[in-house]
N, C-alpha and C positions, 0 to 999 in steps of 0.2 A: 721264695727260693728260685734261683736261676737254674735252668735246664737247657742242655743242648742235645738235639738229635743230630748226630754227625753222619755225614756221607750217606745220605738217604735220597732215594728218588722221590720227588714230591710232586703231587698233582696240584698244579697252580690254577688260578682262576681263568687264565687264558688257554687252558687245555694242554699246556706243555708239561713235561715230566722230567725236569733237569735233575742231575745229581747235585745235591746242595746240602746245606745245613739249616736246621730250624732252631732259632733262638727263642727261648721262653723265659719270661720274668714273671713270677707269681702265676697269674691266671691267663696271661696274654702272650701272643706271639709278638716279639719285638724286632724280629728280623728274619729274613730268609736269604741266605747267601754266605758271604765270607764272615768269619768269626773275628770280631774286633779284639785287639790285644788286651783291652781292659775289661772284656766280658769274662768274668770268672764264674763258671757254673759249679753249683754244688752237686749236680747230677749230670752225668754224661750217658746218653743212650746210643749204643752202636747201631747205626742205621744201615750198615753195609748189607747189601743184598736184600733190602727191604723197600717197600713202596708205601709212602705216606699219603693218606687222603684225609680230607675233613671227616670227622666221625659221622657215620650214617645218622640220619634224622628220620625216625619212624613217625610219620605224620598222622597215623590213626591205628590205635590198638586198644585192647582191653586186657591189661596185664594179668589180673587175677584169674582170668579165664584159663590160665595154665592148669588149674585144678580140673578142668573138663577136657583136656587134650585127649583125644581118642574116645571120648565118652559117647558121642553121637556123630556119625559121619554119613556121607552119601544121602543127603536129604535136601529138599528144597528149603529156601530161607525160612518161610513162615512155619513149616513143619519142624525145622531144626530149632527155631526160637522157642516154640511152644514145648519142646522136649527138654530144653535146658533151663528155661525160666523157673520151673518148680525147684530145681536143684539150687539155683542161684538164690532163691528166696530163703534157703536154709543156711546160707553162709554167715558165719560169725566174724567179728573183727579179727580173730586169730586166723581164720581161713583166708580172709582178704590179704592179711599181711604176708603169710607164707606163700600164697599164690603169687603175689607181687614180687616177693624176693626171688622166687624161681625165675620169673620173667626178667628180673634185673640181671641175674647170672647169665641167662641165655642171651640177653641183649649185649652185655659186656663181652661175652665170649665170641659173639658174631660181629662186633665192631660198631654197635650203635652207641651213640653218646647222648642223644636227646630223643625223647618219645612223647607223643601226645596220647593221653589215656582218658578213656571214658568208661566208667563202670558204675555199679550201684551204690549201696550204702557203705559206710565206713571208709570213704576215700581218704580220710585222715591217715589211715594205716598204709595206704599206697604212698602218701606223701612221706611218711616215716621211713618206709622201705627205700624210697628214692634217695632220701638224705643219707640213710645208712650205707647204701651202695655207692654213692658218690656220683650218680647220674644226674642229668638235667631233665626235668619232667614238666610237661604242660598238662595239667590235670583238670578234670571236671567230673561232677556228679551226673551220671546218666539219669535224666529226669523223665519219667513217664507221667504224662499229665492226667492220669486217672488214678483212682485208689491212692489217696493221700498225696496227691500232686503238690499241694501247698507245703506239706512237710518236707518233701523231697527238694523242692525249690529252696526252702529255708536252709537245708543242709548244704546246698551249693553256696549260698550266701555265707554260711559259717565257715565253709572250707576256704573261701576267698579271703575272708577277714583273718583267718588264723595262719594260712600258709602262703598266700601270694607274696612273692619276694623272699621266701625263706631260703635258708642255705646259701646266703650271700648271692641271692638272685637265681639260684638253680631251680627254684619252683615257681612256676607261673600257673595261675588258676583261671580257667575259662568257665563259662556256663554251658551245660550239656543237655539241652532238650533232645531226647533220644531221636525222634523222627516225626515227620508230619502225621504218620498213621497212628502214632501213640500220643500225640499232643495236639488237641483241638485248637482252633484259632484263638479263642478267648484265653486259653492257658498260655499260648505262645506270646500273647500280648503282655501277660504278667511276667514271663521270663525276660522278654525284651526290656521291660521297664526296670526290673531288678538289676539286670546286667548293665544297662546304661547308667543307672544311678551310681554304680561302683566303678564304671569305666572298664568293665570286663568284656572280653570277646566271647564269641559263640562257637561251639563245636557241635555239629549236628549231622546225622545221616540224611542224605537226600538222593532221591531217584535211584535207589539201588536195584529195584526189580520192576518188571512190567506190571506185576500185580499191584505194586504201590501206585503206579501211574493210573491204572484202570480204576482202582478203588477210589482215588482222589477225584477222578472224573465223575464217578457215580455219586459220591457223597457231596462234592462241592461244585461240580460242573467246571472245574478248572484243574490244571496240572499243579502239583505241589509247589513248585517254585513261584507260580503266579499268586496263589492265595497266601502263602507264607510271607511273601513280600509285603502284602497288605497289613500284616500284623505288626510291622515295624521291626521284626527280628533282625533284618539286615541293615538297619539304620545306625547301628552302634559303632563301636570301635573297630570291629572286623569280624569276619565269619570264616570258619574252616568247615567245608562241606565234604563229608566222606562219601566216596563212591561216584555219584553223578554219572551213572552208567547210561541211563536212558534220558538224554537231554536233546531237545530240538533247538532250532534257532531262537525261539522265544525264550527258552531257558538260558541259553548262552548270553542273550542280551541282558538278562537280569544279573547273571553272574558277573558280566563285565561292568555293568552299571554300578554295582555295589562292591566291586573289587573283591569278590568272594574267591577264596583260595580252595583248590580241590585236592583232596587226598585220594589218589588212585590206588586201588587194592587188587592188583591183577590175580594173585593166587586165590584169594577169597572169592572174587567174582567168578573165576573159572570153576572152583570146587563146588560152589553153590549154584552154578549154571545161571548166574544172574545176567550175564551178557558182557559185552566189551565196550568200555567207555570210549568215546571219540577223542582220545587224548591228542593225537596229531592235530586235529582241528582246533582243540582248545589252545594248544601251544602256538599255533599259527595266529590265533586271535589275541595273543598276549596274555592269556590267563595263566596264573601261577598254578602249576600242577606238580604236586609232590607225590611221594610213595608211602604207603603204609602196609603193614602186614595183616591188619585186622587182628582178631583174637586167635589164640591157639586152638580153639575148638572149630574154627572155620578156615584154618590155613594149612597145616597145623603147627607152624613154627614161627619164630620171630626173626628169621634170617633175612635181613634187608638186602644182602647181596643177591639172594634169590629173586627178590622183587625187582631189583635193578636189571638182572638178566631177563626176567619175564617181560618187563616193560619194553625192553628192546626187541624181544622175539615175538611177543603176542601181536604187536601192532604191525610188524612187518607182514605176517601172514594174513592178518585181518584186512589190511589195506592192499595186499598183493604188491607191496612196495618195499624193497629192501632198505630204502632210505627213510622210512616212516619215522623211526626213532633210532638215530645213530647211537653208538656206544657212549660217546661223550655226553649226549643229551640225557640218556638214561642215568648216567652217573650223577649228573647235576640234579636230576629229579630226586635222587636219594640223598643229596647233600645240600647244595646251595639253594635249590628251589624249596627244599624242606624247611630251611630257615625262614624263608618268606612265608611259607604256609602256616607255620606255627607262630609267626609274628614276633620272632626274636632277632634283633639286630646283633651283628658282631659274631655270628657263628656261621658255619657252612663253607668256609673258605680257609685255605692255608695262605694267609696274607698278614702282613704287619698290622697290628692293631686289633686283630680278631682274637677271639677266645682260643685258648690252646686246647681245643677238643679235637683230638687227632687219633686216627687208627693206622697202625702199621701192619702191613701184610708181609709175611716171610716168603721170599721168592726163590727159596732153595728147591722147591718141589718141581717135579717133572712137568706139570702143567704150565709152568712159567718159562719153558724153553721151547724154541728159541725166542728171543726178546725183540721182536720187530716193533711192537706197539704195546706199551704197558697198560693203557686204558682198555684196549681190546682184550688183552690177556685177563685183566681183572673182571671185565663184564662177561666175557664169553667162555673163559677157560678156568678161572680160579674158583676156589671154594672158600666159604667162611671158615673152614678148618685151617686156612692159612693165616687167620688173624693171629698176630703175635703179641702186640702191645696196644693198649688203649689208654688215652689220657683224657680227662675232663677237667677244665679249669686249671690245666697244668699239673694235676695230680694223677699219678699212675694208678689205674684201677686193675690193669692186667699187664703183666710183664713176662715175656717169653712163655705165654700161655698159662701163667700162674696168677690166680686171683689174689689181689692185695687188700681188698676190703670185705670179702665175703668168705664164709665157711660153707662151701658148696655141699659137702657131705651132710652137714646139719640141715641145710635148706631142703635137700632132696628127701631126707628122712621125714621132716616135718610136713612137707607138701604131700607126700604119699599118705601120711597119717590122716591129714585133713581130707584128702580126696576119698580115702576109704570110708571115712565116717559119713561123708555126704552121699555116696553112691551105693554103698553096700548094706 
């Protein structure tokens, strides 16, 4: 089906925001500009007074953790983890599905079109939720290398074989060793071998807290990046490393050597008091740094525009430099750089040949006036409440704030029912 988004301001790869038209044929953008006389669209979207950007790409989250939003807050990372792990152990396939569906609704409503997810068992239900919602998902089974580690690894293998490439390519499956402090070296070697045999990439938490670094130095005499590198985990197709808060020059050298992509999670890192990742330094060294929300129990939302705003603001004050992360760079971290981080070509830009994954913001609101600079307005003044329309693969998932693929009332009812059973 052919679609035209008419008379819309569009954020283009060169940073400009012209008033233009976006032409879509099936799942692809086939033109940005004038409408050819022979281009007959079955659907016309009025883009007047709207700002089109590539859909946000959430490079690190835990979707079904929506079930635990507001359950445990204001705690250090390890204390928080040990308080939620017992609840997560009780989750059923139904819990995972409805928790994921609530996340799908929240992501669509806030303009996210692609997300990278790591969670526990029953990840096939997250895949089903992704397909039902119409989003693009990069999924992995979060594997803890103790207590049935082999079984968990096999479940990731099964997930890859069943769902990688599903939904006309909307599902991509990675391998998800949780973290160095939960996966000993011998187990990471097994994960590396299994992933490389299938040609799968890796998604792992790295260097999130100082306790993680100090624990590694005590147990292994090395920083995590150093000994994990020796397991061969970084030698495969690619690695997405979440957090990377406490990294020194030796860590950055390993990241650059293996072309490891970083998912920066400003809200979660602030809320858990984990620290501030040296993102400006990483970007200066040519490292791909994207943005993630982390899970809704440590954020507590899936609002990627908030992460874009915080990425710009946090590093300014941390570096005492108002130029540390400009608005345009922050927006690219949430879109174009996110595509690189999750390893998917052809998304993250509004450009001919790219996937029609597009988010439209309604600019009728007070915070969009006066209009000196649309990127500045989006990053520093706008709200995710301004998201009006969302397309993935050219299919409309949200139009004028109305969901087209989801029954949100049903989702909220089922999610509350599951959460109550788990926690009360």
